[in-house]
DRENPADO-306972 format. One record per atom (N, C-alpha, C): atom name; chain; x, y, z; residue number from 1. Coordinates in steps of 0.05 Angstrom, whole numbers, plus 5000, padded with zeros to 4 digits. Atoms other than C-alpha are relative to their C-alpha. Layout:
REM residues N
CA|A|X|Y|Z|NUM $
...
This chain:
REM residues 41
N|A|4978|5013|4987|1 $
CA|A|2479|4403|6425|1 $
C|A|5020|4980|4992|1 $
N|A|4976|5022|5003|2 $
CA|A|2540|4367|6399|2 $
C|A|5003|4978|5013|2 $
N|A|4987|5015|4986|3 $
CA|A|2562|4306|6427|3 $
C|A|5020|4992|5004|3 $
N|A|4963|4996|4992|4 $
CA|A|2630|4302|6467|4 $
C|A|5013|4971|4983|4 $
N|A|4983|5027|5018|5 $
CA|A|2674|4272|6422|5 $
C|A|5026|4982|5025|5 $
N|A|4977|5010|4988|6 $
CA|A|2717|4218|6450|6 $
C|A|5025|4979|4989|6 $
N|A|4984|5007|5008|7 $
CA|A|2791|4188|6437|7 $
C|A|5012|4977|5006|7 $
N|A|4983|5026|4997|8 $
CA|A|2826|4124|6422|8 $
C|A|5027|5005|4986|8 $
N|A|4982|5002|5018|9 $
CA|A|2889|4105|6407|9 $
C|A|5009|4969|4995|9 $
N|A|4986|5029|5005|10 $
CA|A|2923|4040|6375|10 $
C|A|5009|4988|4983|10 $
N|A|4976|5000|5012|11 $
CA|A|2987|4031|6357|11 $
C|A|5003|5033|4981|11 $
N|A|5002|4972|5017|12 $
CA|A|2996|4088|6301|12 $
C|A|4975|5006|4991|12 $
N|A|5028|4997|5011|13 $
CA|A|2920|4091|6289|13 $
C|A|4987|5017|5019|13 $
N|A|5014|4996|4986|14 $
CA|A|2880|4143|6328|14 $
C|A|4977|5010|4992|14 $
N|A|5027|5003|4998|15 $
CA|A|2809|4144|6333|15 $
C|A|4987|5021|5019|15 $
N|A|5019|4980|4988|16 $
CA|A|2754|4191|6350|16 $
C|A|4969|4996|4997|16 $
N|A|5037|5013|5002|17 $
CA|A|2680|4170|6365|17 $
C|A|4988|5022|5014|17 $
N|A|5022|4978|4991|18 $
CA|A|2616|4210|6395|18 $
C|A|4983|4975|5000|18 $
N|A|5017|5014|4996|19 $
CA|A|2563|4173|6419|19 $
C|A|4972|5019|5000|19 $
N|A|5025|4985|4995|20 $
CA|A|2488|4199|6410|20 $
C|A|4979|4980|5009|20 $
N|A|5026|5005|4992|21 $
CA|A|2427|4189|6445|21 $
C|A|5002|4984|5032|21 $
N|A|4995|5009|4978|22 $
CA|A|2421|4142|6503|22 $
C|A|4992|4967|5002|22 $
N|A|5004|5021|5001|23 $
CA|A|2421|4071|6513|23 $
C|A|5019|4970|5014|23 $
N|A|4993|5014|4981|24 $
CA|A|2449|4007|6550|24 $
C|A|5040|4994|4994|24 $
N|A|4981|4999|5007|25 $
CA|A|2512|4006|6502|25 $
C|A|5008|5024|4975|25 $
N|A|4999|4980|5020|26 $
CA|A|2550|4049|6442|26 $
C|A|5007|4978|4973|26 $
N|A|4999|5020|5023|27 $
CA|A|2550|4006|6373|27 $
C|A|5020|5022|4984|27 $
N|A|4984|4987|5021|28 $
CA|A|2603|4031|6328|28 $
C|A|4993|4996|4973|28 $
N|A|5001|4994|5032|29 $
CA|A|2595|4048|6259|29 $
C|A|5016|5021|4985|29 $
N|A|4972|4994|5007|30 $
CA|A|2659|4054|6217|30 $
C|A|4985|5005|4962|30 $
N|A|5010|4983|5025|31 $
CA|A|2640|4099|6150|31 $
C|A|5021|4988|4975|31 $
N|A|4978|5012|5013|32 $
CA|A|2671|4067|6081|32 $
C|A|5016|5019|4996|32 $
N|A|4980|4993|5001|33 $
CA|A|2714|4127|6084|33 $
C|A|5004|5018|5024|33 $
N|A|4988|4977|4975|34 $
CA|A|2758|4176|6131|34 $
C|A|4991|5021|5004|34 $
N|A|5019|4975|5005|35 $
CA|A|2717|4232|6154|35 $
C|A|5018|5015|5023|35 $
N|A|4998|4984|4971|36 $
CA|A|2729|4288|6217|36 $
C|A|4979|5001|5013|36 $
N|A|5033|4998|4988|37 $
CA|A|2675|4276|6262|37 $
C|A|4991|5023|5017|37 $
N|A|5005|4975|4987|38 $
CA|A|2678|4346|6292|38 $
C|A|4995|5020|4977|38 $
N|A|5006|4990|5023|39 $
CA|A|2670|4368|6222|39 $
C|A|5021|5027|4996|39 $
N|A|4968|4975|5014|40 $
CA|A|2722|4433|6188|40 $
C|A|4989|5017|5016|40 $
N|A|5003|4976|4978|41 $
CA|A|2690|4488|6243|41 $
C|A|4991|5015|4983|41 $
């Protein structure tokens, strides 16, 4: 089961994120490169 993708926008920047697992908060991990969070299909 793939996690649900959530979206946010800050000015002209669009951000997609996914939360995996269960816990009191969702830490954010930003890779050193730009990628597509849902894959190429």
